[in-house]
N, C-alpha and C positions, 0 to 999 in steps of 0.2 A: 894741102895746100890751101892756108886760111884765105876766108873771101868775106869781100864786108858784109854779106847779107847772113854765112855765119856767127860772127860779130856781133851782130844788129841780133838775131835772133837769141845770140845766149844772154846778151844785155834784157831783151824782154822778156824772156822766160826767168827771170831772177831779179828782176826786182820791177818794181809799180813804172809805169812809164808812161805818157801821157804823149809822147812823139820822139822817133827815134831816127837817125839818119845814120848810115856808116859808106862811107866810099875808102878808095885806097888803090894799090897795087899790085895786094900779097904781102907785103911787106911793113908800106907804111899807112897806115890808116888816119881819118880824122871823121870824128861820129861829134854830134849834135843830140844832145841828151837834157830833154825836157819831164821831170821827175817832181811830185809832191814831196819826195823824198829825200830831198837836197833843200827843205824849207829851212834856215836855220844851220845849216851846216857853210863853212867857208868851202874856200875853192879844193885846197887839200882835201878835207873828207867828203867832198862831193867826190872827186876823182877814185878815193882810196875803195867809196862804196861800187864806184863803176868799176874797178879792179875787181872786185871780189866776187859782181855779178859775171864776168868773166872768169874768175876760177886761174887755174893753172895754166889756162892758154896764155894768158899772157906774162908766165916765165919761160914759156915754152916753146910756143908757137907765134905769137905776134911781137914783130922786131919793134913796133915804135906803132901807142895809139896818141894822140890828137884829141885832147874832146874840147867841148863847147858845152856847160852844163846850166842848165838853167831853173828854176822854178815855172810853174805856169805863170806866174803873175809878171816874175822876168818875159820870161817867153810873149806873153800880149805888147810888153812896152818896147820889145826887139826891134 
């Protein structure tokens, strides 16, 4: 079973992040991700970057992942 912690770990291991928080019930998950890698990227590109970090689990194990993505500067203003 997929846990919020396992998704968070996958994101943290596969991209540079300043902050990651993932909550969920085993099927539907919500994530807040702060990364300098998002600078200059639109929302679609940011989400694609997170999907790459999560890998095949996104296709096979995770039913839904809702994301809020921020650059460090955006996060400070949040």
